[in-house]
C-alpha positions, 0 to 999 in steps of 0.5 A: 656342832661344827663352828663356822668361821666368822667374818672377823677373820676376813676383816683381820685378813686384810691387814695380815700377811704370810709366813714367808721366809724373807720376813723378819720377826717383830723383834727386829721390825726397825730393820730393813728387809734384807737379802738372804744368802743360802748354801743348800745349792752347794754354792753360797749365793743370794737367794735372788741369784739362785735361779730357783724359788727358795724359802728361808725360815730364819731363826727368829721365825722358828723361835716365834712359830715354835711357841705357837706350834713346836712341831716340825710338821706344823712349822713347815706346813704353816711357813712354806708356800707349796707345802701341804699343812700338817696332818696333825699326826706323826705321818707326813705322807700327805705333806708333799712339796709341790706335789712330790716328795722332798729330800729332808736333810739335817746339816746335809745328812739325809733323813729320807729313807728311799729304800722304805719310806717312813713318812716320818722324815720331817719329824726327825729333830726338835725345833729347839735345835734348829738355827734356820731352814733352807727350802729349794723348790723343784726337782733337783739331784744336787744331793742325790736320790729323793729330791723330786719335789725339792730339798729341805735342809734343816741347819742346826744351831751353833755358837754365836758369841765370843764369851767363854760361857753363855746360854739360855733357859726356856720354860713353856706350858700349854693348855687347851681353851684357857684351862677349861675342862682341865684337858690337854696340859703340856710343857717344854724345857730347853737348856742351852750352853754355848761359848768360845775359848781361844780357838775352841767353840761349842754349843750344847742344847737339851730339850724335854717336852710332853704334850697333853691329850689332843683336844678339838674345838668342841672340847672332845679328845681327838683320836690318838691314832698316829697322834701327836697328843700324849707324846714325850720328846727329847732332843740333844744337840752337841756341836764342837768346833776348833779353828786349826788356823785362820783358814781351816776349821774342824767341826763335830755335830751330834743330834739325838731325837726321840718322840714316843706316844704314851696315852691312856686314850684309845681310838673310837668311832669315826664315820667318813663325812658324818662324825670324827674319830675320837679318843676315849679312856681305855686299855690298849692291846697288851701286845702293843708298844709305844709308837713313834721314833725310839731314836734318830741319831745324826752325827758328822765330822767336817773339815773346811779350809779356805784357799787350800790351794790357790783360789780354791776352798775345801769342805770334806765331811763324814757322817752317819745316822741311825733311825728306829721308828715304830708304827701303830698297832694293827689288830687283825680281823676277818674283813682285813687280815694283816700279817698271816692273819695275826695282829702286829706292829711294824717298824722301820730301821735305817742306817746310813754312813757317807762322806762328801768332798767338795772343792770350790774354785773362784776364778776372776776372768775380768772386772765384769766376769767371774766364776764359781766352780764346785766339784766333788764326790759323794758316797752313801751306804744305806741299809734299811729293813721293815720288821714287825716288832715281834721279829718277823720281816715284812721287808728284808734288810736292803743295802745300797751303795751310792757313788756320785761325782758332781760338778756345778758352775756359776758364771757371773757376767757384767756383774748382773747376768748369772749362768748356772750349769751342773750335773751329777752322775749317780751309780747306785747298787742295791743288794736284796737278799732272798726272802719270803713275802709276808702273806695276809692270809695263811691260805694265800700262796707263799711267794719266795723271791730270789734276791740279787742286785739292782743297778741304777745309773742316773745322770741329772742335769741342771741349767739356770739363768738369772738377771739382777741388774734392775732390783725391781725386776730380777727374772730367772728361768731354770731346768733341773732333773731329779730322780728317786728310787721311790719307796723300793721296799713298798714294792718288794714287800708286795711282790707277786713274782718269784725273781727280783728281775721280774719286779718293777723297780725303775726309779722315778725321773723328773724334769722340772721347768720353772720361770719366775722373778724376784723384786726389791722395791726400795728398802720396804717391799719384796716380791717374788713369783714363779710358775713351774711344770714337772713331768715324769714318765713313771709316777710316784703317786700312791694307790690302795690295793688289797688294803695296802699302799702301792706305787702308781707308776702311771706318767705324771705332770704337776704344774702351778704357781707361787706368789709372795710379798713382804712389806715394811710398812712402818719402822714397827710394822711389817706385813706380807702374803703368799699364795701357792696353787698347783695341780697334778694329772695322770696319763691314762691308757688312752694317752690322754691326761684325763685323770687327776693325781690323788689328794695325797700328792696334790693339796688344795691351794693355800694362802698365808698372811701375817702382820708383825707389830711392835707397839712400844719398844721391846714388845711384839705382836704377831697375827697369822692367817692361813686359808686352804681351798677346796679340792673335790676332783673325784667321785665315789666308787661302785660301792658308794664310798670314796677311794682312799686318797680321793676324799673331798677336801674342804676349806680351812681358815685358821688364825694364830696369835702371839704377843710378847715382851722383853725385859732385860734378859727375859723374854715372856710370850703368850701364843694362841694357836687356832685363836677362834677355836675353829672346829675342822677336820685335818686335810689328811683325814678328809682326803684319806676317806678312812673312818678310823682316820677321819679326825678333827684338828686341835682346838684353841691352844694357849702356850706361855713361854719364858726365856732367860738369856745369860 
């Protein structure tokens, strides 16, 4: 029986506030709300001067929320206005940012795979390795291809002490609904060592965790299809630094991530709008292998120098990454033949190598006018394939070379008026070999595609104005462009033409307009709000054809608002709230904007609230409330069923709670996600309208965590 959301939540909601990036944790509730400096805009600056809507998820928020939801897709969905909630699966397909795809970076290294999207780029690192996350909203080309919804830069931890050796050990155990029915026990272990010796500093972090089987609010196992239950995860982060002088430094980073599902459950049942898909004990197909990310390796070697020549700093880095992720096993059946009428399991393999060179010049024109000028050159080599586990190629190895000079200027006049102006020119060449399209049915005609080269030349421009003389009202206005070779492999693997030049492979180009304002009232209240509008002549929405997702190239527009507030009510009490709402339309053949974008791209409105309270010294309490609205834009098709991506998305109300205490070097906490054990379907399972994916989210989950620092 579906549990109803009690009025208690709405009573609590009147005293809670949002997971907003500016808010500090209750552990530091005696401090004032402070401005935050960001670097993802390529010019270090205060977020209120960035002429964009920026969300910062700081280290204390990450530590707190990782005790409630130690998964990147959950953490970003709960803490990021404008971003959809997690699907509670390995897939982030429906977890858009402002209705479009975001470019995911780890220390500036791209995790997104535009040659063939994995829909797994959010889950490429463990939360234990993260210092903070910078999210820049709206289309941008600051880092090249892919950021048509914005940038999410995940910045890894580094040494923060002058001691020769320091560290911390964290142990956590979790279970569903206070050990009732003995289901779903999991654990996590993290060990960190860091320190500094002379000019050398280091940080080493290792994490191993295993989740229990996922259980819903009714005590029933959730379908393991793409599931996060019964997964084991390992993550290793190594960061080494050496100060060559007082002005120059060299740094090496390596991060390895692995997350695979190993479960005794198999999917069962599921009927859209009637009953959920569940997990039952059973044996999987002997051909199937563990799904998930077998490995994701990222590394960089970076050199930085202040005043390498007069008034100019240098940052140069080489980097590389290697990814192998495996999707779920699909069994062929007469109603939906798969690959040549056989069962199988597809995967994506991706390799990247690149370098960035960036100069930053500081020019002081007068006492009231100064300029930052950033200029440089980016290069990225990328190769990607989508094979089946048995070796057949669904998408052949694609290779791309991306060269991009860029320049970005920020001028400050009268110390309170900022002008930002910049551009980037991308030269991209994609090499496609001759290949045969992998057929669904053996009786289908065989399509042989003659390969060749695809060339993309794109100039992206941005301009922004911000005014910060009056702390209580700091407005900004901005225009920025983005572009994306949107999931090229998805188009190529479904080709009907025999020559590459006949296939529609144009990139998606977006124009983003935004107006907003930040406000700082005294030292106790921060407010910000924005309105945005994004247009693209070619769309990036997905639609189903013959059982497979393809790109809908219809023109699109997305528009919406974001509002947030953070308040320091007392020295030991903070609260805040955020609201995001946006809508997306497609232009029909008649030239009218009369069709809604699918729910895959456009989530329902989201309201977040939280309160942080420290009743006595060294204790903390946190209560978080999340509400998502209803989106019902579509009608059933001729068969009476909803098209995939157009299902009814109903309202969701969630309450999370955490309490903790610090005792000298120890930190003990109790975290409860879905405090009221609310039974609900995940947004992605509702919108997909697929029987097999119509699944509940997790029920009440309790996590006990102990951390010892030394």
